[in-house]
C-alpha positions as CSV (number, residue, x, y, z in Angstrom):
1,X,43.9,-67.8,55.1
2,X,43.9,-64.5,53.2
3,X,40.9,-63.6,51.1
4,X,42.8,-61.5,48.6
5,X,43.1,-64.2,45.9
6,X,39.5,-65.1,46.3
7,X,38.5,-61.4,45.8
8,X,40.6,-61.2,42.6
9,X,38.8,-64.1,41.1
10,X,35.4,-62.5,41.9
11,X,36.2,-59.1,40.3
12,X,38.3,-60.1,37.3
13,X,37.4,-58.2,34.1
14,X,35.8,-60.3,31.5
15,X,37.7,-60.5,28.2
16,X,36.1,-58.7,25.3
17,X,34.4,-60.9,22.7
18,X,36.0,-60.9,19.3
19,X,34.3,-58.3,17.0
20,X,33.4,-55.9,19.9
21,X,34.1,-52.2,19.7
22,X,33.5,-49.8,22.6
23,X,32.3,-46.4,21.4
24,X,32.4,-45.1,25.0
25,X,31.6,-46.3,28.5
26,X,27.9,-46.7,27.5
27,X,27.8,-47.8,23.9
28,X,29.4,-50.9,22.4
29,X,29.2,-52.5,18.9
30,X,29.3,-56.3,18.4
31,X,29.7,-57.8,15.0
32,X,29.4,-61.5,14.2
33,X,29.5,-62.7,10.6
34,X,27.1,-60.4,8.7
35,X,25.1,-59.2,11.7
36,X,25.7,-56.3,14.0
37,X,24.2,-55.4,17.4
38,X,24.5,-52.1,19.1
39,X,24.1,-52.1,22.9
40,X,23.5,-49.2,25.3
41,X,24.1,-50.0,29.0
42,X,23.9,-53.7,28.1
43,X,20.5,-53.3,26.5
44,X,20.2,-54.0,22.7
45,X,19.7,-50.6,21.0
46,X,19.7,-51.7,17.3
47,X,20.2,-54.9,15.3
48,X,20.8,-55.0,11.5
49,X,22.8,-56.6,8.8
50,X,26.2,-55.0,8.0
51,X,25.1,-54.8,4.3
52,X,22.2,-52.5,5.2
53,X,23.9,-49.1,5.0
54,X,20.7,-47.3,5.6
55,X,20.0,-49.1,8.9
56,X,23.6,-48.4,10.0
57,X,23.3,-44.7,9.1
58,X,20.0,-44.5,11.0
59,X,21.5,-46.1,14.1
60,X,24.4,-43.7,14.0
61,X,22.2,-40.7,13.8
62,X,19.8,-42.0,16.5
63,X,22.7,-42.6,18.9
64,X,23.9,-39.0,18.5
65,X,20.4,-37.5,18.7
66,X,19.6,-39.6,21.8
67,X,22.7,-38.2,23.6
68,X,24.4,-41.6,24.1
69,X,27.6,-40.5,22.3
70,X,29.1,-37.5,20.5
71,X,29.9,-37.3,16.8
72,X,33.6,-37.9,17.2
73,X,33.1,-41.2,19.2
74,X,30.4,-42.5,16.8
75,X,32.4,-41.7,13.7
76,X,35.5,-43.4,15.2
77,X,33.6,-46.4,16.4
78,X,31.8,-47.1,13.1
79,X,34.7,-46.2,10.9
80,X,33.2,-43.1,9.3
81,X,34.1,-39.4,9.2
82,X,32.3,-36.8,11.2
83,X,31.4,-35.1,7.9
84,X,29.6,-38.3,6.8
85,X,27.6,-38.5,10.0
86,X,26.5,-34.9,9.5
87,X,25.6,-35.7,5.9
88,X,23.4,-38.6,7.2
89,X,21.7,-36.2,9.6
90,X,20.9,-33.8,6.8
91,X,19.6,-36.5,4.6
92,X,17.4,-38.0,7.3
93,X,16.0,-34.6,8.2
94,X,15.3,-33.7,4.5
95,X,14.0,-37.0,3.1
96,X,13.4,-39.5,5.9
97,X,14.7,-43.0,6.0
98,X,14.4,-43.4,2.2
99,X,17.0,-40.7,1.8
100,X,19.6,-42.7,3.7
101,X,19.5,-45.6,1.1
102,X,21.9,-45.0,-1.7
103,X,20.7,-46.3,-5.1
104,X,22.9,-48.7,-7.1
105,X,25.1,-47.3,-9.8
106,X,26.6,-43.9,-9.9
107,X,25.2,-41.7,-7.2
108,X,22.8,-39.0,-8.2
109,X,23.3,-35.4,-7.4
110,X,26.3,-35.1,-9.7
111,X,24.6,-32.6,-12.0
112,X,27.4,-30.1,-11.6
113,X,29.9,-32.8,-12.5
114,X,28.0,-33.7,-15.6
115,X,27.8,-30.0,-16.6
116,X,31.5,-29.6,-16.0
117,X,32.3,-32.6,-18.2
118,X,30.1,-31.2,-21.0
119,X,31.9,-27.9,-20.7
120,X,35.3,-29.6,-20.8
121,X,34.3,-31.6,-23.9
122,X,32.9,-28.4,-25.6
123,X,36.1,-26.5,-25.0
124,X,38.3,-29.4,-26.1
125,X,36.2,-29.6,-29.3
126,X,37.0,-25.9,-29.9
127,X,40.7,-26.8,-29.8
128,X,41.6,-25.5,-26.3
129,X,44.5,-27.0,-24.4
130,X,44.1,-28.8,-21.1
131,X,45.9,-26.0,-19.3
132,X,43.6,-23.3,-20.8
133,X,40.5,-25.4,-19.9
134,X,41.8,-25.9,-16.3
135,X,42.4,-22.2,-15.9
136,X,39.0,-21.4,-17.3
137,X,37.1,-23.8,-15.0
138,X,39.3,-23.3,-11.9
139,X,40.6,-26.8,-11.9
140,X,44.0,-28.4,-12.1
141,X,45.4,-29.7,-15.3
142,X,45.4,-33.2,-13.8
143,X,41.7,-33.1,-13.1
144,X,41.0,-32.0,-16.7
145,X,43.2,-34.8,-18.1
146,X,41.5,-37.4,-15.8
147,X,38.0,-36.2,-16.9
148,X,38.9,-36.5,-20.5
149,X,40.3,-40.0,-19.9
150,X,37.1,-41.0,-18.2
151,X,35.0,-39.6,-21.0
152,X,37.0,-41.4,-23.6
153,X,38.3,-38.3,-25.4
154,X,40.9,-38.9,-28.1
155,X,42.4,-35.9,-29.8
156,X,43.4,-37.8,-33.0
157,X,40.1,-39.8,-33.3
158,X,38.0,-37.0,-34.5
159,X,40.0,-34.4,-36.4
160,X,37.0,-33.0,-38.1
161,X,35.4,-32.3,-34.7
162,X,38.0,-29.7,-33.8
163,X,37.4,-26.9,-36.2
164,X,40.2,-24.4,-36.6
165,X,39.6,-20.7,-36.1
166,X,38.4,-19.0,-39.3
167,X,40.8,-16.7,-41.0
168,X,39.5,-13.2,-40.6
169,X,40.9,-10.7,-43.2
170,X,41.0,-7.2,-41.7
171,X,40.1,-4.1,-43.6
172,X,40.8,-0.9,-41.7
173,X,38.5,2.0,-42.5
174,X,39.4,5.4,-41.0
175,X,36.7,7.4,-39.3
176,X,37.0,10.7,-37.5
177,X,40.0,10.1,-35.3
178,X,39.3,6.4,-34.8
179,X,40.1,3.2,-36.7
180,X,37.4,0.6,-36.9
181,X,38.4,-2.9,-38.0
182,X,35.9,-4.8,-40.2
183,X,36.4,-8.5,-40.2
184,X,34.2,-10.6,-42.5
185,X,33.5,-14.2,-42.2
186,X,31.6,-16.2,-44.8
187,X,31.5,-19.5,-43.1
188,X,31.5,-20.5,-39.4
189,X,32.5,-24.0,-38.4
190,X,30.0,-25.9,-36.3
191,X,30.9,-26.2,-32.6
192,X,29.3,-29.6,-32.2
193,X,31.4,-32.6,-32.8
194,X,30.4,-34.7,-35.8
195,X,28.3,-32.0,-37.5
196,X,29.4,-30.6,-40.8
197,X,29.9,-26.8,-41.0
198,X,26.9,-24.9,-42.1
199,X,27.0,-21.7,-44.2
200,X,25.7,-18.6,-42.7
201,X,25.3,-15.0,-43.8
202,X,28.4,-12.8,-43.8
203,X,28.8,-10.7,-40.7
204,X,31.2,-8.3,-39.1
205,X,33.3,-8.8,-36.0
206,X,33.5,-5.3,-34.4
207,X,32.0,-3.5,-31.5
208,X,28.5,-4.2,-32.6
209,X,29.0,-7.6,-34.3
210,X,27.4,-11.0,-33.5
211,X,28.8,-13.4,-31.1
212,X,30.3,-16.9,-31.8
213,X,29.2,-18.2,-28.5
214,X,25.8,-20.0,-28.4
215,X,25.7,-20.3,-24.6
216,X,25.3,-16.9,-22.9
217,X,26.9,-18.3,-19.8
218,X,30.0,-19.5,-21.6
219,X,31.7,-16.7,-23.6
220,X,35.0,-18.6,-24.1
221,X,35.0,-18.1,-27.9
222,X,34.6,-14.3,-27.6
223,X,37.3,-14.2,-25.0
224,X,39.6,-16.1,-27.3
225,X,38.9,-13.7,-30.2
226,X,39.5,-10.7,-27.9
227,X,42.9,-12.3,-26.8
228,X,43.8,-12.7,-30.5
229,X,43.0,-9.0,-31.2
230,X,39.9,-9.7,-33.3
231,X,37.2,-8.3,-31.0
232,X,36.8,-4.8,-29.6
233,X,33.8,-5.4,-27.4
234,X,31.7,-8.5,-26.5
235,X,28.1,-8.4,-27.6
236,X,25.7,-8.7,-24.7
237,X,23.8,-12.1,-24.6
238,X,21.1,-12.8,-22.1
239,X,20.3,-16.3,-20.8
240,X,16.7,-17.1,-19.9
241,X,16.1,-17.4,-16.1
242,X,13.2,-17.4,-13.7
243,X,14.8,-15.3,-10.9
244,X,17.7,-12.8,-11.2
245,X,18.5,-10.4,-8.4
246,X,18.8,-6.7,-9.3
247,X,17.5,-7.3,-12.8
248,X,15.2,-4.3,-12.5
249,X,18.1,-2.0,-13.2
250,X,17.8,-3.1,-16.9
251,X,14.8,-0.7,-17.1
252,X,17.3,2.1,-17.3
253,X,18.9,0.8,-20.5
254,X,16.4,2.6,-22.8
255,X,17.0,5.9,-21.0
256,X,20.8,5.3,-21.2
257,X,20.6,4.7,-25.0
258,X,18.3,7.7,-25.5
259,X,20.7,10.0,-23.6
260,X,23.3,9.5,-26.3
261,X,26.1,8.6,-23.9
262,X,27.2,5.5,-25.8
263,X,27.1,6.9,-29.2
264,X,28.9,10.1,-28.1
265,X,31.6,8.2,-26.3
266,X,32.2,6.0,-29.3
267,X,32.6,9.1,-31.5
268,X,35.1,10.7,-29.1
269,X,37.1,7.7,-27.7
270,X,36.7,5.4,-30.7
271,X,37.8,2.1,-29.1
272,X,39.7,0.9,-26.1
273,X,41.6,-1.6,-28.3
274,X,41.0,-5.3,-28.6
275,X,39.2,-6.4,-25.5
276,X,36.4,-8.5,-24.2
277,X,35.3,-5.7,-22.0
278,X,35.3,-2.8,-24.4
279,X,34.1,0.8,-24.3
280,X,30.4,0.1,-24.4
281,X,30.6,-2.6,-21.8
282,X,32.7,-0.5,-19.5
283,X,30.3,2.5,-19.7
284,X,27.2,0.4,-19.2
285,X,28.8,-1.4,-16.2
286,X,29.7,1.9,-14.5
287,X,26.2,3.3,-15.1
288,X,24.4,0.2,-13.8
289,X,26.7,-0.1,-10.8
290,X,25.8,3.5,-9.9
291,X,22.1,2.8,-10.2
292,X,22.6,-0.3,-8.0
293,X,24.1,1.9,-5.3
294,X,27.6,0.3,-5.7
295,X,29.6,3.5,-5.6
296,X,33.1,2.1,-6.1
297,X,34.5,-0.8,-8.1
298,X,36.1,-2.2,-4.8
299,X,32.6,-2.9,-3.6
300,X,32.2,-5.5,-6.3
301,X,34.0,-8.0,-4.0
302,X,30.8,-8.3,-2.0
303,X,28.6,-9.4,-4.9
304,X,28.6,-12.6,-7.0
305,X,30.2,-11.7,-10.3
306,X,28.1,-14.2,-12.2
307,X,24.8,-12.6,-11.2
308,X,26.0,-9.1,-12.0
309,X,27.5,-10.3,-15.3
310,X,24.1,-11.7,-16.4
311,X,22.6,-8.2,-15.9
312,X,25.0,-6.7,-18.4
313,X,24.6,-9.7,-20.8
314,X,28.0,-11.3,-20.1
315,X,29.1,-14.5,-18.2
316,X,30.6,-12.4,-15.4
317,X,31.0,-8.7,-14.4
318,X,34.5,-7.2,-14.9
319,X,36.8,-7.6,-11.9
320,X,37.9,-4.6,-9.8
321,X,41.3,-4.3,-11.5
322,X,39.7,-4.6,-14.9
323,X,37.3,-1.7,-14.3
324,X,40.1,0.4,-12.8
325,X,42.4,-0.3,-15.8
326,X,39.6,0.7,-18.2
327,X,38.9,3.9,-16.3
328,X,42.6,4.7,-16.3
329,X,42.7,4.1,-20.0
330,X,39.8,6.5,-20.6
331,X,41.4,9.1,-18.4
332,X,44.6,8.9,-20.3
333,X,42.8,9.8,-23.5
334,X,41.7,13.1,-21.9
335,X,38.3,13.2,-23.7
336,X,36.0,13.9,-20.7
337,X,35.8,17.6,-21.4
338,X,34.8,17.0,-25.1
339,X,32.4,14.3,-23.9
340,X,30.6,16.7,-21.5
341,X,30.4,19.5,-24.1
342,X,29.0,17.2,-26.7
343,X,26.4,15.7,-24.4
344,X,25.4,19.3,-23.3
345,X,25.0,20.4,-27.0
346,X,22.8,17.4,-27.7
347,X,20.6,18.2,-24.7
348,X,20.3,21.9,-25.8
349,X,19.4,20.8,-29.3
350,X,16.7,18.4,-28.0
351,X,15.3,20.3,-25.0
352,X,16.1,23.9,-25.7
353,X,12.7,25.1,-24.5
354,X,13.4,24.1,-20.9
355,X,16.6,26.1,-20.6
356,X,15.0,29.5,-19.7
357,X,15.9,28.8,-16.1
358,X,19.1,27.2,-15.0
359,X,19.8,26.0,-11.5
360,X,23.4,25.8,-10.2
361,X,24.2,23.9,-7.1
362,X,27.4,22.4,-5.5
363,X,27.6,18.9,-4.2
364,X,30.5,17.6,-2.0
365,X,31.9,14.2,-2.9
366,X,34.3,12.4,-0.6
367,X,37.8,11.6,-2.0
368,X,39.4,8.2,-1.4
369,X,42.5,8.6,-3.6
370,X,46.2,8.8,-2.8
371,X,46.7,12.5,-3.5
372,X,46.6,15.2,-0.8
373,X,43.7,17.6,-1.3
374,X,42.0,20.2,0.9
375,X,39.3,19.1,3.3
376,X,35.6,20.1,3.0
377,X,32.8,19.5,5.4
378,X,30.9,16.4,4.3
379,X,27.3,16.6,5.5
380,X,26.6,12.9,5.5
381,X,29.7,12.1,7.5
382,X,29.3,15.2,9.8
383,X,33.0,16.0,9.7
384,X,35.6,17.6,7.5
385,X,37.3,15.2,5.2
386,X,39.3,15.2,1.9
387,X,36.6,15.9,-0.8
388,X,35.9,17.6,-4.1
389,X,33.0,19.8,-5.0
390,X,30.9,19.1,-8.2
391,X,28.9,22.0,-9.5
392,X,25.8,20.9,-11.4
393,X,24.0,23.0,-13.9
394,X,20.4,21.7,-14.3
395,X,17.5,22.8,-16.5
396,X,14.0,23.8,-15.6
397,X,12.9,20.2,-15.1
398,X,15.9,19.4,-12.9
399,X,17.7,17.3,-15.5
400,X,21.5,18.0,-15.6
401,X,22.9,20.0,-18.5
402,X,26.6,19.5,-17.5
403,X,28.7,19.2,-14.4
404,X,32.1,20.8,-13.4
405,X,34.4,19.3,-10.8
406,X,36.4,22.0,-9.0
407,X,40.1,21.3,-8.7
408,X,40.8,22.9,-5.3
409,X,37.3,23.3,-3.8
410,X,36.8,27.0,-4.5
411,X,33.6,28.6,-3.3
412,X,30.6,29.1,-5.5
413,X,31.4,32.8,-5.8
414,X,34.6,31.9,-7.6
415,X,33.1,29.1,-9.7
416,X,30.0,30.9,-11.0
417,X,31.9,33.1,-13.5
418,X,33.7,30.2,-15.3
419,X,30.6,28.0,-15.2
420,X,28.3,30.7,-16.6
421,X,30.9,31.5,-19.3
422,X,30.6,27.9,-20.4
423,X,26.8,28.2,-20.3
424,X,27.0,31.3,-22.5
425,X,29.2,29.5,-25.0
426,X,26.9,26.6,-25.2
427,X,23.6,28.6,-25.4
428,X,25.0,31.2,-27.9
429,X,25.2,35.0,-27.7
430,X,21.6,35.7,-28.5
431,X,20.0,33.4,-26.0
432,X,19.1,34.6,-22.5
433,X,18.6,32.5,-19.4
434,X,17.8,33.1,-15.8
435,X,20.3,31.6,-13.4
436,X,19.1,30.5,-10.0
437,X,21.5,29.6,-7.1
438,X,21.4,29.5,-3.3
439,X,23.0,31.8,-0.7
440,X,26.5,30.2,-1.3
441,X,26.7,32.5,-4.3
442,X,25.9,35.7,-2.6
443,X,28.6,38.3,-3.2
444,X,28.3,42.0,-4.4
445,X,31.5,41.6,-6.4
446,X,30.1,38.5,-8.1
447,X,26.9,40.3,-9.0
448,X,28.9,43.1,-10.6
449,X,30.8,40.6,-12.7
450,X,27.6,38.8,-13.7
451,X,26.0,42.1,-14.8
452,X,29.1,42.9,-16.8
453,X,28.9,39.6,-18.5
454,X,25.3,40.1,-19.4
455,X,26.0,43.6,-20.8
456,X,28.9,42.4,-22.9
457,X,27.0,39.5,-24.3
């Protein structure tokens, strides 16, 4: 008699009990009614009620950290995602077992969602469309519409809560080569729903006017006015904060104002037209970026625009294309020469006593544009590369008087004559000054020309 049938009966595989899930060849889950048992190699590993989510989360994390199963098998066996398992690990590590228990009601930690809902309501109160709000917050129009539906917003239920923009009569006054718009408003509607408008003192909306935005981190109203052509430059507003990286650069603002750059530029250029980032903001942004060792606008991609924007008193720093467009606009006006001369005249009038000695030196600056120019040896790069040479004229203290950028990189022996001619015109015919330069300007022919200039003057 053959023993094969007898052996088949001895080694038949037992049928799995209903409610059993095999995570892998070591771990299985058995569920009966509202109780769940986890076994490892046939030994009970954990026992809990299926309504106890904290116990189940702890069992999942413990299985993974004990090495009995990987994240994918555990997530698949328990019906969760791998991301949820990782979230449970972070919660257990940060707050212990109590952090795994989710409180009843709406989950906490939705502070950003609440702030976003408040921003949506505030913008809708100002009369913005759903599409505009979605573009402003980086959401889809459907998400904005669902948020408004959840918040119970009705456009026709509170007509008084949506103030219309005030009519701003314009009066153009002509100044020296520039037109400055003066817009007067006698009453500003309240931005809060349900509050009557309050009367305020008249003010002007121009490059130095007040802002209609109460929140420095939300400049939507000023941006709207700029888009409507009623604002030439946004007023800087600073929000209180405990820690702001790179805020120490603001210590240079008094020196920037005292230098007269902003007032002189406004006298020469006037305005860049209706814009949120106007002339003053553009100049301040370029100066502060230079002090922060950010040499080119393209490097702004490596920094958070919100943090840099708070330094200049705006909700965000201008984008790369915006700064490039503003710089191209300034270049098209061709006022850099007049700006340099006017700044030099102011410095001569204020600090004329330190101009007895003038130091002239050339500094090579690497060129990254599209035009083909001659190459110059760049010391910091230790090679010859396309570059331009800036010739600086400094006073006795080392402060710059003016700077000249050479077009085709001529030597100092060729640049000293036109540079000193400019110095003579700025100082006047009766004033004498000693010029100091290095060996790059050594040339007998140059010395004869300089002596001839001094004799004729």
